[in-house]
Steps between C-alpha positions, in 0.01 A plus 500: 500500500710596209741237345805570286567316191736241661224418756245459226720262310581296811114477573424381150767228516367389844147472372630308195689257713208470740272408207766258366517319844129491530466342163768249580329422837176435326665281242679297768169450682330341208377154600319211343138512581252219428120466550258222399123461462237290319154519376228261379443533120252228450223576255172514678290439186506219237756590232683314227805308624849532383749218402328227287364578149252200523302690763426769238277765667350268767452699825642425839288330766663582831821501689730214631737747673547880479717677243735741664712805409812476722738814494836584632623863460876573513639849559860615474541867542226664300469206255208264550422157338180291534524127455138377447423127476137432384311167503396558134587336182688804382571864593213750449427629142698802376213745589478357851874490548528869410213589724666322793846650428361860465313463834790367698722769360253769607397351830835363630778624272582150385651531157598135427311180511500126423137403470468126409256218493586151653349355178225303676258350251215555747482876492284736298552602129687836506487607127154634453416871451218744516435511127242349285607157372773488761312437814258785551145401562566116502762487774434803716575315824851444378533877422371579849754263638796671335424822680458315835833320437681829427370654816600200708848488350556879556370466855736228575801684350425831683450312824824318456676826451345662812614200699867515382759477766880472509587144405769245461517274201653194364472307171562131422430219264509120484438237231188282556499158356179342396272805528460591137561370146518610145175435314602601148827341380574149429867551483705370784615622734198720536549857595356588840537794733505340844601824686300601808599854592396714789527862618468515881418830678500524877400809709835667624353587830347169598666238278154366410416392140350779289468313173655225284495532118490148344618445141432155361421355158203272427154528340222520768278248316432241772124537498287345221381746239145390554485650837371850446589640840771753577820379656851620551611135441822380678617856527228589752566185711872592503436853617252390764750248638793741506314783673356260759822331580752773427314838540498809293349532158580233241509630142540268189656606172480239223819435298546429128252206490402501146617142447498392868230322695507392858559139600270418797670157571368365828314822579139404425365834398571873468483544867748226576741628234464862628575392860807297375631797317429725805719278715771550254455872513520510871804285508674724261386826671611365842841435362559863412640766729331840435729796513466874523583648162759783563449667165168385345447583140234439229541555132209419275471504107191408302408512130260350253614337178345407167529175314331378193215256556485143372119489515293748292179533707370743236474226256121402518571123474770498771285722718203264456710203606611681824153615570373145482789374725444769757212741459452816273522781753824363642659472149368848408708646789807303397462623138511863623801417730710370207389750237853654497690186574585330831603755761633328810620702813833441666574628845833461672593606849837483669479489876809599701712452195502123506142367499320511166118488459383435147129525387375403172154510350434151375572123541879464454658164454718398790835506305449872470520552875765225544735653249438851622587387857817339381609808298404782735774469760288643794464354846143390418258539213125465532295457176137599517276382207146613424613844624389849404283377206446183313616409145468129502786252450863579435673173407868461444620486129587124533148437656336660202705270276387200692140599521236405761257696709628842597738513213260525205350824365147419629612611856841649436423795269834691533759449236757222552788619715305760683571347836872486440504866398325602829740294707798661322353839585458399851859396530619837353275694727641316809860568406417861421331538842821362660709742299679224319410603155 
């Protein structure tokens, strides 16, 4: 059938409007989807343990309780974010981190991730590498473990993505008295981040819990250093309690705990403390009312920064001192890491325009997160330390001036003020994502 020019123009306009409405319909149907999963990442062979320098290179002797990788994948439209809580002292090394991220991008289209350690001091050393003098030959079981760990983490993330379903969500926070304390300063009142924050996700179809992301601040150092067995410390006990009593998958993300330790109080051990914290998590989560997010959104920004170092590990004398305090292969890898200065990674996500997730690759002092939370002007801010890398301590400027563990250049190599610069950048990014600046 022949069409005249007016009919052709009319058809083109109709097709264009049809495409417009199809696009609008697709956008309108975008929903928040969430999936969760977990895997065992406990080393199966004896390897050096992370967390206490006095152990040097002594190998592990077994397991008290398993180390897990717990995962939540959040999807809004075509954007996907993986939140990964690991029962490890820190996040994986840079090479492992990139391996994991490349694989989840290829296998599941996940372009953004927070991959963080709980900071348990009863996990494996993560810094060794397959090079002479850096682990190869002497610590081959540890090198084998890294590949197994990567496989398990990727498997958990991909499974969580496949299990994603439309979800409702809620976020909330409370202040917990008596659960943690400042271990560095002697100046009263001592700064403490007492915030317990949770992200609760329920399946939209069934209202059953899918996952709860727990953000709390306090060193998991409840178990004596002399015990050379793997343990998730209080974090594992908390997650077990929440999953048993509440349901779903419990995921823990450590806060800015560089100067914060836990206060067990009347809780006799790490299990008792973890269960007590778990009761607070359930109490808070139960008080929230998850809702369907009508227009879910996810904006993520990440960058690496460079700061001058306060410790010259290329100096033979300084390097010898560190090698004696820890062990040579470990220090050799740190020396390579800091050849071009300290290069922390900062990751900031804005969920639904009013919930900020901030990940930083080190042990930040609590006033960094406290001040950022006060300044950010969002509904809720989650601060994830030990996230997407590890660049040791980031004390506040006043903490450096006071001194004490975590504030001196032996364990805080980044130049003074690095933490403040990263927090200012975070604040700017959040306001830019909101279109305020």
